[in-house]
VOPAGU-2260 file (C-alpha; in pm, 1 decimal, decimal comma):
REM VOPAGU-2260
SITE   aa  ch    i         X         Y         Z
SITE  VAL   A    0   23988,7   18262,9    4761,6
SITE  SER   A    1   24351,1   18271,5    4879,6
SITE  PHE   A    2   24338,8   18653,5    4888,1
SITE  LEU   A    3   24030,2   18641,2    5108,3
SITE  LEU   A    4   24192,7   18390,7    5345,4
SITE  LEU   A    5   24514,9   18592,3    5370,1
SITE  PHE   A    6   24319,9   18914,7    5417,2
SITE  THR   A    7   24110,8   18756,1    5695,0
SITE  LEU   A    8   24422,3   18617,8    5863,6
SITE  ASN   A    9   24585,6   18960,5    5841,1
SITE  MET   A   10   24279,6   19126,7    5999,5
SITE  PHE   A   11   24285,5   18866,7    6277,9
SITE  LEU   A   12   24655,0   18925,5    6345,7
SITE  VAL   A   13   24615,0   19304,5    6343,0
SITE  GLY   A   14   24320,4   19277,3    6582,9
SITE  MET   A   15   24509,7   19038,9    6808,8
SITE  ASN   A   16   24822,4   19254,4    6813,6
SITE  GLU   A   17   24636,3   19577,7    6885,0
SITE  GLU   A   18   24409,2   19423,8    7149,0
SITE  VAL   A   19   24693,6   19255,6    7336,2
SITE  MET   A   20   24895,4   19577,2    7325,8
SITE  MET   A   21   24616,6   19825,9    7398,3
SITE  ARG   A   22   24373,9   19640,5    7624,7
SITE  ALA   A   23   24576,3   19365,9    7792,2
SITE  LEU   A   24   24880,9   19588,2    7846,1
SITE  VAL   A   25   24807,5   19962,1    7822,9
SITE  LEU   A   26   24453,4   19956,6    7965,7
SITE  ASN   A   27   24553,5   19724,7    8250,3
SITE  VAL   A   28   24856,9   19938,5    8339,3
SITE  LEU   A   29   24644,5   20254,5    8333,5
SITE  GLY   A   30   24383,6   20074,4    8543,0
SITE  MET   A   31   24648,2   19997,0    8803,5
SITE  LYS   A   32   24772,6   20356,6    8792,8
SITE  TYR   A   33   24430,2   20522,4    8828,1
SITE  GLY   A   34   24266,2   20259,6    9047,6
SITE  GLU   A   35   23942,8   20062,9    9047,2
SITE  THR   A   36   23712,1   20356,0    9121,2
SITE  GLU   A   37   23460,7   20466,5    8859,3
SITE  THR   A   38   23668,3   20781,2    8797,1
SITE  GLY   A   39   23986,4   20577,1    8771,3
SITE  ARG   A   40   23831,8   20340,1    8518,0
SITE  LYS   A   41   23702,1   20632,7    8310,1
SITE  LYS   A   42   24048,9   20790,0    8305,6
SITE  ALA   A   43   24205,3   20460,0    8201,9
SITE  VAL   A   44   23946,8   20406,3    7926,7
SITE  LEU   A   45   23980,1   20757,6    7784,1
SITE  LEU   A   46   24359,7   20768,1    7799,4
SITE  SER   A   47   24397,1   20422,1    7646,6
SITE  ALA   A   48   24153,4   20522,9    7369,7
SITE  LEU   A   49   24351,4   20840,9    7304,2
SITE  ILE   A   50   24673,3   20639,3    7281,7
SITE  PHE   A   51   24499,2   20392,6    7048,7
SITE  GLY   A   52   24402,3   20679,4    6818,8
SITE  LEU   A   53   24751,8   20827,6    6830,4
SITE  ILE   A   54   24925,1   20501,7    6735,7
SITE  HIS   A   55   24754,5   20534,3    6397,1
SITE  LEU   A   56   24925,0   20868,1    6321,7
SITE  PRO   A   57   25239,4   20712,0    6167,1
SITE  ASN   A   58   25012,5   20605,0    5880,1
SITE  MET   A   59   25068,7   20959,8    5750,7
SITE  PHE   A   60   25376,4   20816,0    5583,4
SITE  PHE   A   61   25146,7   20600,1    5366,6
SITE  MET   A   62   24814,7   20786,6    5343,3
SITE  SER   A   63   24688,0   21139,3    5308,4
SITE  PRO   A   64   24698,9   21337,2    5633,2
SITE  LEU   A   65   24323,4   21397,9    5630,9
SITE  THR   A   66   24256,7   21026,3    5592,5
SITE  VAL   A   67   24487,3   20954,8    5886,4
SITE  VAL   A   68   24307,7   21211,4    6102,3
SITE  VAL   A   69   23979,0   21034,7    6022,9
SITE  GLN   A   70   24135,8   20697,1    6098,0
SITE  SER   A   71   24285,9   20820,8    6426,8
SITE  VAL   A   72   23963,0   20981,2    6550,5
SITE  ASN   A   73   23762,5   20672,5    6458,4
SITE  ALA   A   74   24022,7   20444,0    6617,3
SITE  ALA   A   75   24011,7   20646,0    6940,0
SITE  SER   A   76   23632,2   20616,0    6943,9
SITE  ALA   A   77   23652,1   20243,3    6878,0
SITE  GLY   A   78   23913,6   20228,5    7153,5
SITE  VAL   A   79   23653,7   20352,4    7402,4
SITE  LEU   A   80   23417,2   20073,5    7299,1
SITE  PHE   A   81   23689,9   19807,7    7298,7
SITE  ALA   A   82   23804,5   19918,2    7645,5
SITE  VAL   A   83   23450,7   19907,0    7786,2
SITE  ILE   A   84   23391,1   19562,5    7636,1
SITE  TYR   A   85   23718,4   19435,6    7779,7
SITE  LEU   A   86   23658,7   19582,1    8125,1
SITE  LYS   A   87   23301,8   19455,2    8141,8
SITE  SER   A   88   23363,2   19109,3    7995,4
SITE  GLY   A   89   23721,9   19042,3    8099,3
SITE  ASN   A   90   23747,7   18851,9    7771,8
SITE  LEU   A   91   24030,9   18958,8    7541,7
SITE  TRP   A   92   23924,7   18705,1    7276,7
SITE  ALA   A   93   23590,0   18881,3    7236,8
SITE  ASN   A   94   23780,3   19203,3    7167,1
SITE  ILE   A   95   24011,0   19034,4    6918,9
SITE  ILE   A   96   23720,5   18889,7    6721,0
SITE  ILE   A   97   23521,4   19215,4    6728,8
SITE  HIS   A   98   23832,0   19411,4    6626,2
SITE  MET   A   99   23895,4   19170,8    6339,6
SITE  ILE   A  100   23536,8   19205,6    6216,9
SITE  VAL   A  101   23549,3   19586,6    6236,4
SITE  ASP   A  102   23877,1   19601,1    6043,9
SITE  PHE   A  103   23758,4   19342,1    5793,0
SITE  LEU   A  104   23433,7   19525,2    5724,6
SITE  SER   A  105   23586,3   19871,6    5707,6
SITE  LEU   A  106   23863,5   19767,2    5469,4
SITE  PHE   A  107   23724,9   19478,3    5264,9
SITE  VAL   A  108   23367,4   19596,0    5221,8
SITE  GLY   A  109   23491,3   19949,5    5155,0
SITE  GLN   A  110   23724,8   19814,0    4891,1
SITE  CYS   A  111   23439,1   19628,6    4724,0
SITE  PHE   A  112   23219,9   19936,4    4694,9
SITE  ILE   A  113   23465,7   20216,9    4619,4
SITE  SER   A  114   23582,4   20125,9    4269,8
SITE  GLY   A  115   23829,8   19869,6    4396,8
SITE  ALA   A  116   24018,2   20129,9    4601,4
SITE  SER   A  117   24072,7   20089,7    4971,9
SITE  VAL   A  118   23878,6   20332,7    5189,8
SITE  LEU   A  119   24216,5   20427,8    5333,1
SITE  SER   A  120   24343,7   20546,5    4994,5
SITE  VAL   A  121   24046,5   20759,3    4892,4
SITE  GLU   A  122   24114,4   21133,8    4878,8
SITE  LEU   A  123   23878,1   21310,2    5116,1
SITE  SER   A  124   23739,7   21659,6    5121,7
SITE  VAL   A  125   23711,2   21829,1    5460,1
SITE  ALA   A  126   23332,9   21776,9    5451,0
SITE  GLY   A  127   23382,2   21410,9    5360,4
SITE  ALA   A  128   23632,4   21369,8    5642,5
SITE  ILE   A  129   23392,2   21522,3    5893,4
SITE  GLY   A  130   23116,5   21293,6    5768,7
SITE  MET   A  131   23340,3   20987,5    5797,0
SITE  MET   A  132   23450,3   21088,7    6147,4
SITE  LEU   A  133   23089,4   21129,7    6259,8
SITE  ALA   A  134   22980,8   20805,9    6093,2
SITE  GLY   A  135   23281,4   20618,6    6231,2
SITE  SER   A  136   23306,7   20762,8    6580,2
SITE  LEU   A  137   22951,2   20819,0    6700,7
SITE  PRO   A  138   22827,3   20456,0    6678,6
SITE  PRO   A  139   23104,6   20304,7    6895,5
SITE  LEU   A  140   23073,0   20586,0    7150,5
SITE  ILE   A  141   22695,4   20543,1    7171,0
SITE  VAL   A  142   22722,6   20164,0    7199,0
SITE  ALA   A  143   22991,9   20198,0    7469,0
SITE  LEU   A  144   22772,2   20436,0    7669,1
SITE  ILE   A  145   22466,5   20210,4    7639,0
SITE  TYR   A  146   22669,1   19897,9    7724,4
SITE  GLN   A  147   22833,7   20070,3    8021,7
SITE  ARG   A  148   22498,7   20184,5    8164,2
SITE  LYS   A  149   22318,3   19855,7    8097,3
SITE  ILE   A  150   22585,1   19651,1    8272,9
SITE  GLY   A  151   22588,8   19901,4    8559,9
SITE  ARG   A  152   22212,2   19864,0    8607,9
SITE  ILE   A  153   22238,3   19483,5    8599,7
SITE  ARG   A  154   22507,0   19490,8    8869,2
SITE  GLU   A  155   22300,4   19727,2    9085,2
SITE  LYS   A  156   22002,2   19487,4    9068,5
SITE  GLU   A  157   22226,4   19196,7    9171,8
SITE  LYS   A  158   22329,5   19376,3    9493,8
């Protein structure tokens, strides 16, 4: 029980740290730089997501390079979704909670079902890495696109 509580607290703190840094700081600064136009927001979202993926690269000191590539690609994809949620909701707490749940599920559930090993410590083949990148990056990108368009249509109807 204490492990589960500490693990959950750790996932919350990681989510909070990364969301404050990447959405409240980086995304907002990029938003100011590129402006409030649709093109400016897209640039800010994509660049902040790219940076979010890249900040995971130092994990190569602790994990296999292929695993880190998977993690970085999936983080960049999640970064698109997190940025869209933040820009549309204006609620950093929603991002923190969603981030915590994503990290919790990807690490804890993976650990439960892969012989007690963390999904971040499993040796991947190239085919496995491609599969994990597709499985991990397509859903957040699709959800971000749907969410972006749905909110846009709602705002158009309100005008």
